CHARMM-style PDB file with segment names, atoms N, HN, CA, C and O in Angstrom:
ATOM      1  N   MET     1      76.375 121.669  59.890  1.00  0.00      PROA
ATOM      2  CA  MET     1      75.922 121.004  61.097  1.00  0.00      PROA
ATOM      3  C   MET     1      77.019 121.052  62.153  1.00  0.00      PROA
ATOM      4  O   MET     1      78.200 120.888  61.847  1.00  0.00      PROA
ATOM      5  N   GLU     2      76.629 121.270  63.349  1.00  0.00      PROA
ATOM      6  HN  GLU     2      75.670 121.403  63.598  1.00  0.00      PROA
ATOM      7  CA  GLU     2      77.589 121.280  64.439  1.00  0.00      PROA
ATOM      8  C   GLU     2      77.687 119.899  65.065  1.00  0.00      PROA
ATOM      9  O   GLU     2      76.743 119.110  65.040  1.00  0.00      PROA
ATOM     10  N   LYS     3      78.850 119.637  65.621  1.00  0.00      PROA
ATOM     11  HN  LYS     3      79.617 120.278  65.641  1.00  0.00      PROA
ATOM     12  CA  LYS     3      79.029 118.364  66.327  1.00  0.00      PROA
ATOM     13  C   LYS     3      78.278 118.419  67.648  1.00  0.00      PROA
ATOM     14  O   LYS     3      78.460 119.339  68.444  1.00  0.00      PROA
ATOM     15  N   GLN     4      77.452 117.441  67.862  1.00  0.00      PROA
ATOM     16  HN  GLN     4      77.305 116.693  67.215  1.00  0.00      PROA
ATOM     17  CA  GLN     4      76.721 117.364  69.119  1.00  0.00      PROA
ATOM     18  C   GLN     4      77.588 116.672  70.160  1.00  0.00      PROA
ATOM     19  O   GLN     4      78.076 115.570  69.909  1.00  0.00      PROA
ATOM     20  N   PRO     5      77.792 117.280  71.310  1.00  0.00      PROA
ATOM     21  CA  PRO     5      78.581 116.606  72.344  1.00  0.00      PROA
ATOM     22  C   PRO     5      77.814 115.403  72.905  1.00  0.00      PROA
ATOM     23  O   PRO     5      76.593 115.433  73.058  1.00  0.00      PROA
ATOM     24  N   VAL     6      78.559 114.371  73.199  1.00  0.00      PROA
ATOM     25  HN  VAL     6      79.551 114.347  73.075  1.00  0.00      PROA
ATOM     26  CA  VAL     6      77.938 113.165  73.756  1.00  0.00      PROA
ATOM     27  C   VAL     6      77.578 113.456  75.208  1.00  0.00      PROA
ATOM     28  O   VAL     6      78.418 113.941  75.966  1.00  0.00      PROA
ATOM     29  N   PRO     7      76.345 113.167  75.604  1.00  0.00      PROA
ATOM     30  CA  PRO     7      75.987 113.412  77.005  1.00  0.00      PROA
ATOM     31  C   PRO     7      76.816 112.536  77.939  1.00  0.00      PROA
ATOM     32  O   PRO     7      76.979 111.339  77.705  1.00  0.00      PROA
ATOM     33  N   THR     8      77.329 113.142  78.989  1.00  0.00      PROA
ATOM     34  HN  THR     8      77.196 114.115  79.180  1.00  0.00      PROA
ATOM     35  CA  THR     8      78.214 112.405  79.893  1.00  0.00      PROA
ATOM     36  C   THR     8      77.447 111.545  80.886  1.00  0.00      PROA
ATOM     37  O   THR     8      78.059 110.757  81.607  1.00  0.00      PROA
ATOM     38  N   ASN     9      76.143 111.669  80.944  1.00  0.00      PROA
ATOM     39  HN  ASN     9      75.645 112.309  80.358  1.00  0.00      PROA
ATOM     40  CA  ASN     9      75.387 110.857  81.887  1.00  0.00      PROA
ATOM     41  C   ASN     9      74.957 109.519  81.292  1.00  0.00      PROA
ATOM     42  O   ASN     9      74.245 108.762  81.951  1.00  0.00      PROA
ATOM     43  N   SER    10      75.368 109.213  80.077  1.00  0.00      PROA
ATOM     44  HN  SER    10      75.947 109.828  79.542  1.00  0.00      PROA
ATOM     45  CA  SER    10      75.050 107.922  79.483  1.00  0.00      PROA
ATOM     46  C   SER    10      76.277 107.018  79.552  1.00  0.00      PROA
ATOM     47  O   SER    10      77.393 107.484  79.781  1.00  0.00      PROA
ATOM     48  N   PHE    11      76.058 105.732  79.353  1.00  0.00      PROA
ATOM     49  HN  PHE    11      75.151 105.353  79.166  1.00  0.00      PROA
ATOM     50  CA  PHE    11      77.161 104.764  79.396  1.00  0.00      PROA
ATOM     51  C   PHE    11      78.152 105.023  78.267  1.00  0.00      PROA
ATOM     52  O   PHE    11      79.364 104.926  78.462  1.00  0.00      PROA
ATOM     53  N   LYS    12      77.636 105.351  77.090  1.00  0.00      PROA
ATOM     54  HN  LYS    12      76.652 105.429  76.931  1.00  0.00      PROA
ATOM     55  CA  LYS    12      78.514 105.633  75.950  1.00  0.00      PROA
ATOM     56  C   LYS    12      79.384 106.857  76.224  1.00  0.00      PROA
ATOM     57  O   LYS    12      80.565 106.873  75.877  1.00  0.00      PROA
ATOM     58  N   GLY    13      78.806 107.871  76.839  1.00  0.00      PROA
ATOM     59  HN  GLY    13      77.847 107.858  77.121  1.00  0.00      PROA
ATOM     60  CA  GLY    13      79.577 109.053  77.194  1.00  0.00      PROA
ATOM     61  C   GLY    13      80.661 108.742  78.213  1.00  0.00      PROA
ATOM     62  O   GLY    13      81.770 109.271  78.130  1.00  0.00      PROA
ATOM     63  N   PHE    14      80.340 107.883  79.176  1.00  0.00      PROA
ATOM     64  HN  PHE    14      79.440 107.453  79.244  1.00  0.00      PROA
ATOM     65  CA  PHE    14      81.334 107.488  80.173  1.00  0.00      PROA
ATOM     66  C   PHE    14      82.476 106.709  79.525  1.00  0.00      PROA
ATOM     67  O   PHE    14      83.644 106.921  79.851  1.00  0.00      PROA
ATOM     68  N   VAL    15      82.136 105.811  78.611  1.00  0.00      PROA
ATOM     69  HN  VAL    15      81.188 105.639  78.346  1.00  0.00      PROA
ATOM     70  CA  VAL    15      83.178 105.024  77.937  1.00  0.00      PROA
ATOM     71  C   VAL    15      84.078 105.930  77.114  1.00  0.00      PROA
ATOM     72  O   VAL    15      85.297 105.761  77.118  1.00  0.00      PROA
ATOM     73  N   GLN    16      83.497 106.881  76.414  1.00  0.00      PROA
ATOM     74  HN  GLN    16      82.507 107.018  76.411  1.00  0.00      PROA
ATOM     75  CA  GLN    16      84.313 107.811  75.626  1.00  0.00      PROA
ATOM     76  C   GLN    16      85.192 108.665  76.532  1.00  0.00      PROA
ATOM     77  O   GLN    16      86.330 108.968  76.172  1.00  0.00      PROA
ATOM     78  N   TRP    17      84.691 109.057  77.691  1.00  0.00      PROA
ATOM     79  HN  TRP    17      83.766 108.812  77.982  1.00  0.00      PROA
ATOM     80  CA  TRP    17      85.505 109.814  78.643  1.00  0.00      PROA
ATOM     81  C   TRP    17      86.632 108.947  79.201  1.00  0.00      PROA
ATOM     82  O   TRP    17      87.756 109.417  79.380  1.00  0.00      PROA
ATOM     83  N   ALA    18      86.320 107.663  79.478  1.00  0.00      PROA
ATOM     84  HN  ALA    18      85.408 107.281  79.333  1.00  0.00      PROA
ATOM     85  CA  ALA    18      87.284 106.777  80.126  1.00  0.00      PROA
ATOM     86  C   ALA    18      88.405 106.325  79.197  1.00  0.00      PROA
ATOM     87  O   ALA    18      89.461 105.918  79.681  1.00  0.00      PROA
ATOM     88  N   ILE    19      88.216 106.382  77.885  1.00  0.00      PROA
ATOM     89  HN  ILE    19      87.358 106.713  77.491  1.00  0.00      PROA
ATOM     90  CA  ILE    19      89.266 105.896  76.985  1.00  0.00      PROA
ATOM     91  C   ILE    19      90.197 107.007  76.518  1.00  0.00      PROA
ATOM     92  O   ILE    19      91.107 106.743  75.732  1.00  0.00      PROA
ATOM     93  N   THR    20      90.002 108.221  76.969  1.00  0.00      PROA
ATOM     94  HN  THR    20      89.263 108.435  77.608  1.00  0.00      PROA
ATOM     95  CA  THR    20      90.966 109.269  76.637  1.00  0.00      PROA
ATOM     96  C   THR    20      92.214 109.068  77.490  1.00  0.00      PROA
ATOM     97  O   THR    20      92.105 108.576  78.613  1.00  0.00      PROA
ATOM     98  N   PRO    21      93.397 109.433  76.993  1.00  0.00      PROA
ATOM     99  CA  PRO    21      94.656 109.051  77.642  1.00  0.00      PROA
ATOM    100  C   PRO    21      94.801 109.322  79.140  1.00  0.00      PROA
ATOM    101  O   PRO    21      95.181 108.385  79.842  1.00  0.00      PROA
ATOM    102  N   PRO    22      94.545 110.470  79.686  1.00  0.00      PROA
ATOM    103  CA  PRO    22      94.793 110.579  81.138  1.00  0.00      PROA
ATOM    104  C   PRO    22      93.866 109.698  81.964  1.00  0.00      PROA
ATOM    105  O   PRO    22      94.297 109.089  82.943  1.00  0.00      PROA
ATOM    106  N   GLN    23      92.599 109.628  81.579  1.00  0.00      PROA
ATOM    107  HN  GLN    23      92.249 110.123  80.784  1.00  0.00      PROA
ATOM    108  CA  GLN    23      91.653 108.825  82.336  1.00  0.00      PROA
ATOM    109  C   GLN    23      91.866 107.335  82.104  1.00  0.00      PROA
ATOM    110  O   GLN    23      91.584 106.529  82.991  1.00  0.00      PROA
ATOM    111  N   SER    24      92.358 106.958  80.934  1.00  0.00      PROA
ATOM    112  HN  SER    24      92.587 107.612  80.214  1.00  0.00      PROA
ATOM    113  CA  SER    24      92.522 105.532  80.639  1.00  0.00      PROA
ATOM    114  C   SER    24      93.586 104.899  81.538  1.00  0.00      PROA
ATOM    115  O   SER    24      93.467 103.732  81.911  1.00  0.00      PROA
ATOM    116  N   TYR    25      94.621 105.661  81.886  1.00  0.00      PROA
ATOM    117  HN  TYR    25      94.717 106.609  81.584  1.00  0.00      PROA
ATOM    118  CA  TYR    25      95.635 105.119  82.796  1.00  0.00      PROA
ATOM    119  C   TYR    25      95.043 104.879  84.178  1.00  0.00      PROA
ATOM    120  O   TYR    25      95.314 103.857  84.808  1.00  0.00      PROA
ATOM    121  N   GLY    26      94.251 105.804  84.636  1.00  0.00      PROA
ATOM    122  HN  GLY    26      94.030 106.635  84.124  1.00  0.00      PROA
ATOM    123  CA  GLY    26      93.598 105.631  85.934  1.00  0.00      PROA
ATOM    124  C   GLY    26      92.603 104.492  85.921  1.00  0.00      PROA
ATOM    125  O   GLY    26      92.527 103.724  86.880  1.00  0.00      PROA
ATOM    126  N   MET    27      91.837 104.371  84.845  1.00  0.00      PROA
ATOM    127  HN  MET    27      91.898 104.996  84.066  1.00  0.00      PROA
ATOM    128  CA  MET    27      90.864 103.276  84.750  1.00  0.00      PROA
ATOM    129  C   MET    27      91.579 101.928  84.712  1.00  0.00      PROA
ATOM    130  O   MET    27      91.097 100.955  85.292  1.00  0.00      PROA
ATOM    131  N   TYR    28      92.726 101.864  84.032  1.00  0.00      PROA
ATOM    132  HN  TYR    28      93.117 102.655  83.560  1.00  0.00      PROA
ATOM    133  CA  TYR    28      93.504 100.631  83.991  1.00  0.00      PROA
ATOM    134  C   TYR    28      93.960 100.243  85.391  1.00  0.00      PROA
ATOM    135  O   TYR    28      93.850  99.081  85.782  1.00  0.00      PROA
ATOM    136  N   LEU    29      94.472 101.213  86.148  1.00  0.00      PROA
ATOM    137  HN  LEU    29      94.561 102.157  85.830  1.00  0.00      PROA
ATOM    138  CA  LEU    29      94.927 100.911  87.506  1.00  0.00      PROA
ATOM    139  C   LEU    29      93.775 100.504  88.415  1.00  0.00      PROA
ATOM    140  O   LEU    29      93.915  99.591  89.229  1.00  0.00      PROA
ATOM    141  N   ILE    30      92.648 101.173  88.280  1.00  0.00      PROA
ATOM    142  HN  ILE    30      92.534 101.915  87.619  1.00  0.00      PROA
ATOM    143  CA  ILE    30      91.476 100.809  89.092  1.00  0.00      PROA
ATOM    144  C   ILE    30      91.028  99.390  88.772  1.00  0.00      PROA
ATOM    145  O   ILE    30      90.745  98.612  89.683  1.00  0.00      PROA
ATOM    146  N   CYS    31      90.961  99.044  87.499  1.00  0.00      PROA
ATOM    147  HN  CYS    31      91.191  99.676  86.758  1.00  0.00      PROA
ATOM    148  CA  CYS    31      90.551  97.685  87.110  1.00  0.00      PROA
ATOM    149  C   CYS    31      91.573  96.657  87.566  1.00  0.00      PROA
ATOM    150  O   CYS    31      91.196  95.563  87.987  1.00  0.00      PROA
ATOM    151  N   LEU    32      92.845  96.981  87.491  1.00  0.00      PROA
ATOM    152  HN  LEU    32      93.151  97.869  87.149  1.00  0.00      PROA
ATOM    153  CA  LEU    32      93.887  96.061  87.931  1.00  0.00      PROA
ATOM    154  C   LEU    32      93.774  95.789  89.430  1.00  0.00      PROA
ATOM    155  O   LEU    32      93.879  94.643  89.868  1.00  0.00      PROA
ATOM    156  N   ILE    33      93.559  96.845  90.210  1.00  0.00      PROA
ATOM    157  HN  ILE    33      93.474  97.775  89.854  1.00  0.00      PROA
ATOM    158  CA  ILE    33      93.395  96.676  91.656  1.00  0.00      PROA
ATOM    159  C   ILE    33      92.118  95.908  91.967  1.00  0.00      PROA
ATOM    160  O   ILE    33      92.105  95.074  92.873  1.00  0.00      PROA
ATOM    161  N   LEU    34      91.044  96.176  91.231  1.00  0.00      PROA
ATOM    162  HN  LEU    34      91.055  96.854  90.495  1.00  0.00      PROA
ATOM    163  CA  LEU    34      89.778  95.480  91.448  1.00  0.00      PROA
ATOM    164  C   LEU    34      89.903  93.988  91.163  1.00  0.00      PROA
ATOM    165  O   LEU    34      89.434  93.166  91.950  1.00  0.00      PROA
ATOM    166  N   VAL    35      90.528  93.634  90.049  1.00  0.00      PROA
ATOM    167  HN  VAL    35      90.909  94.301  89.410  1.00  0.00      PROA
ATOM    168  CA  VAL    35      90.702  92.225  89.699  1.00  0.00      PROA
ATOM    169  C   VAL    35      91.624  91.536  90.703  1.00  0.00      PROA
ATOM    170  O   VAL    35      91.363  90.406  91.116  1.00  0.00      PROA
ATOM    171  N   GLY    36      92.700  92.215  91.095  1.00  0.00      PROA
ATOM    172  HN  GLY    36      92.912  93.133  90.760  1.00  0.00      PROA
ATOM    173  CA  GLY    36      93.605  91.630  92.092  1.00  0.00      PROA
ATOM    174  C   GLY    36      92.920  91.434  93.428  1.00  0.00      PROA
ATOM    175  O   GLY    36      93.104  90.400  94.070  1.00  0.00      PROA
ATOM    176  N   GLY    37      92.140  92.402  93.853  1.00  0.00      PROA
ATOM    177  HN  GLY    37      91.991  93.242  93.331  1.00  0.00      PROA
ATOM    178  CA  GLY    37      91.430  92.284  95.124  1.00  0.00      PROA
ATOM    179  C   GLY    37      90.386  91.195  95.100  1.00  0.00      PROA
ATOM    180  O   GLY    37      90.239  90.456  96.074  1.00  0.00      PROA
ATOM    181  N   LEU    38      89.652  91.080  93.996  1.00  0.00      PROA
ATOM    182  HN  LEU    38      89.771  91.680  93.205  1.00  0.00      PROA
ATOM    183  CA  LEU    38      88.643  90.028  93.899  1.00  0.00      PROA
ATOM    184  C   LEU    38      89.273  88.637  93.856  1.00  0.00      PROA
ATOM    185  O   LEU    38      88.732  87.701  94.444  1.00  0.00      PROA
ATOM    186  N   SER    39      90.395  88.489  93.177  1.00  0.00      PROA
ATOM    187  HN  SER    39      90.834  89.250  92.700  1.00  0.00      PROA
ATOM    188  CA  SER    39      91.043  87.179  93.135  1.00  0.00      PROA
ATOM    189  C   SER    39      91.653  86.837  94.490  1.00  0.00      PROA
ATOM    190  O   SER    39      91.671  85.672  94.887  1.00  0.00      PROA
ATOM    191  N   PHE    40      92.154  87.851  95.203  1.00  0.00      PROA
ATOM    192  HN  PHE    40      92.139  88.797  94.880  1.00  0.00      PROA
ATOM    193  CA  PHE    40      92.666  87.613  96.546  1.00  0.00      PROA
ATOM    194  C   PHE    40      91.543  87.183  97.477  1.00  0.00      PROA
ATOM    195  O   PHE    40      91.719  86.277  98.292  1.00  0.00      PROA
ATOM    196  N   TYR    41      90.384  87.836  97.355  1.00  0.00      PROA
ATOM    197  HN  TYR    41      90.242  88.571  96.693  1.00  0.00      PROA
ATOM    198  CA  TYR    41      89.223  87.467  98.174  1.00  0.00      PROA
ATOM    199  C   TYR    41      88.724  86.070  97.809  1.00  0.00      PROA
ATOM    200  O   TYR    41      88.352  85.298  98.693  1.00  0.00      PROA
ATOM    201  N   ALA    42      88.712  85.740  96.532  1.00  0.00      PROA
ATOM    202  HN  ALA    42      89.014  86.367  95.814  1.00  0.00      PROA
ATOM    203  CA  ALA    42      88.247  84.421  96.105  1.00  0.00      PROA
ATOM    204  C   ALA    42      89.172  83.326  96.614  1.00  0.00      PROA
ATOM    205  O   ALA    42      88.730  82.193  96.806  1.00  0.00      PROA
ATOM    206  N   GLY    43      90.432  83.631  96.835  1.00  0.00      PROA
ATOM    207  HN  GLY    43      90.792  84.551  96.679  1.00  0.00      PROA
ATOM    208  CA  GLY    43      91.357  82.653  97.392  1.00  0.00      PROA
ATOM    209  C   GLY    43      90.997  82.269  98.811  1.00  0.00      PROA
ATOM    210  O   GLY    43      91.295  81.155  99.244  1.00  0.00      PROA
ATOM    211  N   TYR    44      90.366  83.164  99.540  1.00  0.00      PROA
ATOM    212  HN  TYR    44      90.124  84.069  99.188  1.00  0.00      PROA
ATOM    213  CA  TYR    44      89.942  82.858 100.898  1.00  0.00      PROA
ATOM    214  C   TYR    44      88.646  82.081 100.954  1.00  0.00      PROA
ATOM    215  O   TYR    44      88.252  81.636 102.032  1.00  0.00      PROA
ATOM    216  N   LEU    45      87.974  81.903  99.842  1.00  0.00      PROA
ATOM    217  HN  LEU    45      88.295  82.264  98.966  1.00  0.00      PROA
ATOM    218  CA  LEU    45      86.708  81.171  99.825  1.00  0.00      PROA
ATOM    219  C   LEU    45      86.905  79.665  99.750  1.00  0.00      PROA
ATOM    220  O   LEU    45      85.943  78.906  99.860  1.00  0.00      PROA
ATOM    221  N   ARG    46      88.140  79.232  99.565  1.00  0.00      PROA
ATOM    222  HN  ARG    46      88.922  79.849  99.476  1.00  0.00      PROA
ATOM    223  CA  ARG    46      88.404  77.792  99.524  1.00  0.00      PROA
ATOM    224  C   ARG    46      88.190  77.191 100.900  1.00  0.00      PROA
ATOM    225  O   ARG    46      88.358  77.882 101.906  1.00  0.00      PROA
ATOM    226  N   PRO    47      87.820  75.914 100.967  1.00  0.00      PROA
ATOM    227  CA  PRO    47      87.626  75.288 102.275  1.00  0.00      PROA
ATOM    228  C   PRO    47      88.942  75.188 103.044  1.00  0.00      PROA
ATOM    229  O   PRO    47      90.009  75.040 102.448  1.00  0.00      PROA
ATOM    230  N   LYS    48      88.858  75.269 104.357  1.00  0.00      PROA
ATOM    231  HN  LYS    48      87.991  75.389 104.841  1.00  0.00      PROA
ATOM    232  CA  LYS    48      90.060  75.235 105.186  1.00  0.00      PROA
ATOM    233  C   LYS    48      90.629  73.822 105.295  1.00  0.00      PROA
ATOM    234  O   LYS    48      91.846  73.650 105.370  1.00  0.00      PROA
ATOM    235  N   LYS    49      89.759  72.807 105.304  1.00  0.00      PROA
ATOM    236  HN  LYS    49      88.771  72.946 105.243  1.00  0.00      PROA
ATOM    237  CA  LYS    49      90.225  71.423 105.383  1.00  0.00      PROA
ATOM    238  C   LYS    49      90.390  70.882 103.966  1.00  0.00      PROA
ATOM    239  O   LYS    49      89.438  70.905 103.186  1.00  0.00      PROA
ATOM    240  N   PRO    50      91.566  70.402 103.624  1.00  0.00      PROA
ATOM    241  CA  PRO    50      91.787  69.968 102.234  1.00  0.00      PROA
ATOM    242  C   PRO    50      90.990  68.725 101.852  1.00  0.00      PROA
ATOM    243  O   PRO    50      90.696  68.544 100.670  1.00  0.00      PROA
ATOM    244  N   GLY    51      90.630  67.866 102.796  1.00  0.00      PROA
ATOM    245  HN  GLY    51      90.869  68.013 103.756  1.00  0.00      PROA
ATOM    246  CA  GLY    51      89.933  66.630 102.450  1.00  0.00      PROA
ATOM    247  C   GLY    51      88.455  66.659 102.753  1.00  0.00      PROA
ATOM    248  O   GLY    51      87.841  65.595 102.832  1.00  0.00      PROA
ATOM    249  N   SER    52      87.856  67.807 102.925  1.00  0.00      PROA
ATOM    250  HN  SER    52      88.355  68.672 102.860  1.00  0.00      PROA
ATOM    251  CA  SER    52      86.457  67.857 103.344  1.00  0.00      PROA
ATOM    252  C   SER    52      85.490  67.478 102.223  1.00  0.00      PROA
ATOM    253  O   SER    52      84.356  67.092 102.508  1.00  0.00      PROA
ATOM    254  N   PHE    53      85.902  67.576 100.961  1.00  0.00      PROA
ATOM    255  HN  PHE    53      86.822  67.889 100.729  1.00  0.00      PROA
ATOM    256  CA  PHE    53      85.001  67.254  99.867  1.00  0.00      PROA
ATOM    257  C   PHE    53      85.356  65.939  99.179  1.00  0.00      PROA
ATOM    258  O   PHE    53      84.769  65.611  98.148  1.00  0.00      PROA
ATOM    259  N   GLY    54      86.285  65.196  99.717  1.00  0.00      PROA
ATOM    260  HN  GLY    54      86.762  65.463 100.555  1.00  0.00      PROA
ATOM    261  CA  GLY    54      86.681  63.927  99.120  1.00  0.00      PROA
ATOM    262  C   GLY    54      85.713  62.816  99.497  1.00  0.00      PROA
ATOM    263  O   GLY    54      84.711  63.060 100.170  1.00  0.00      PROA
ATOM    264  N   PRO    55      86.008  61.610  99.069  1.00  0.00      PROA
ATOM    265  CA  PRO    55      85.150  60.478  99.430  1.00  0.00      PROA
ATOM    266  C   PRO    55      85.283  60.187 100.925  1.00  0.00      PROA
ATOM    267  O   PRO    55      86.287  60.552 101.536  1.00  0.00      PROA
ATOM    268  N   PRO    56      84.291  59.541 101.514  1.00  0.00      PROA
ATOM    269  CA  PRO    56      84.382  59.233 102.939  1.00  0.00      PROA
ATOM    270  C   PRO    56      85.532  58.262 103.207  1.00  0.00      PROA
ATOM    271  O   PRO    56      85.875  57.455 102.342  1.00  0.00      PROA
ATOM    272  N   PRO    57      86.120  58.333 104.386  1.00  0.00      PROA
ATOM    273  CA  PRO    57      87.240  57.445 104.682  1.00  0.00      PROA
ATOM    274  C   PRO    57      86.800  55.978 104.703  1.00  0.00      PROA
ATOM    275  O   PRO    57      85.694  55.642 105.127  1.00  0.00      PROA
ATOM    276  N   VAL    58      87.688  55.139 104.241  1.00  0.00      PROA
ATOM    277  HN  VAL    58      88.586  55.412 103.897  1.00  0.00      PROA
ATOM    278  CA  VAL    58      87.393  53.703 104.181  1.00  0.00      PROA
ATOM    279  C   VAL    58      87.749  53.087 105.523  1.00  0.00      PROA
ATOM    280  O   VAL    58      88.866  53.237 106.017  1.00  0.00      PROA
ATOM    281  N   THR    59      86.793  52.400 106.097  1.00  0.00      PROA
ATOM    282  HN  THR    59      85.885  52.278 105.696  1.00  0.00      PROA
ATOM    283  CA  THR    59      87.061  51.696 107.360  1.00  0.00      PROA
ATOM    284  C   THR    59      87.283  50.235 107.044  1.00  0.00      PROA
ATOM    285  O   THR    59      86.555  49.636 106.252  1.00  0.00      PROA
ATOM    286  N   ILE    60      88.280  49.680 107.662  1.00  0.00      PROA
ATOM    287  HN  ILE    60      88.871  50.167 108.305  1.00  0.00      PROA
ATOM    288  CA  ILE    60      88.586  48.277 107.433  1.00  0.00      PROA
ATOM    289  C   ILE    60      87.901  47.474 108.541  1.00  0.00      PROA
ATOM    290  O   ILE    60      88.297  47.506 109.706  1.00  0.00      PROA
ATOM    291  N   ALA    61      86.871  46.763 108.132  1.00  0.00      PROA
ATOM    292  HN  ALA    61      86.549  46.737 107.185  1.00  0.00      PROA
ATOM    293  CA  ALA    61      86.136  45.924 109.070  1.00  0.00      PROA
ATOM    294  C   ALA    61      86.472  44.473 108.796  1.00  0.00      PROA
ATOM    295  O   ALA    61      86.653  44.085 107.642  1.00  0.00      PROA
ATOM    296  N   PRO    62      86.555  43.683 109.821  1.00  0.00      PROA
ATOM    297  CA  PRO    62      86.841  42.262 109.578  1.00  0.00      PROA
ATOM    298  C   PRO    62      85.679  41.589 108.854  1.00  0.00      PROA
ATOM    299  O   PRO    62      84.508  41.832 109.147  1.00  0.00      PROA
ATOM    300  N   ARG    63      86.040  40.743 107.907  1.00  0.00      PROA
ATOM    301  HN  ARG    63      86.991  40.546 107.668  1.00  0.00      PROA
ATOM    302  CA  ARG    63      85.007  40.003 107.140  1.00  0.00      PROA
ATOM    303  C   ARG    63      84.906  38.588 107.717  1.00  0.00      PROA
ATOM    304  O   ARG    63      85.916  37.946 108.005  1.00  0.00      PROA
ATOM    305  N   ASN    64      83.708  38.131 107.874  1.00  0.00      PROA
ATOM    306  HN  ASN    64      82.887  38.652 107.640  1.00  0.00      PROA
ATOM    307  CA  ASN    64      83.462  36.779 108.391  1.00  0.00      PROA
ATOM    308  C   ASN    64      83.237  35.803 107.282  1.00  0.00      PROA
ATOM    309  OT1 ASN    64      83.016  34.619 107.538  1.00  0.00      PROA
TER     310      ASN     64
END
């Protein structure tokens, strides 16, 4: 029996291609840049005012 080559248009074929040594270094760098970029973008999603989600300010009203 001959070894059947894995079709490269499937996900399994892509994973097998991506884990070979030259491509794995590139995939690692791409994933590292992607994760860094997404975390940098997520840092900008925080609210600009630090107290905007806290409890409402307490007003001191005179009691009779």
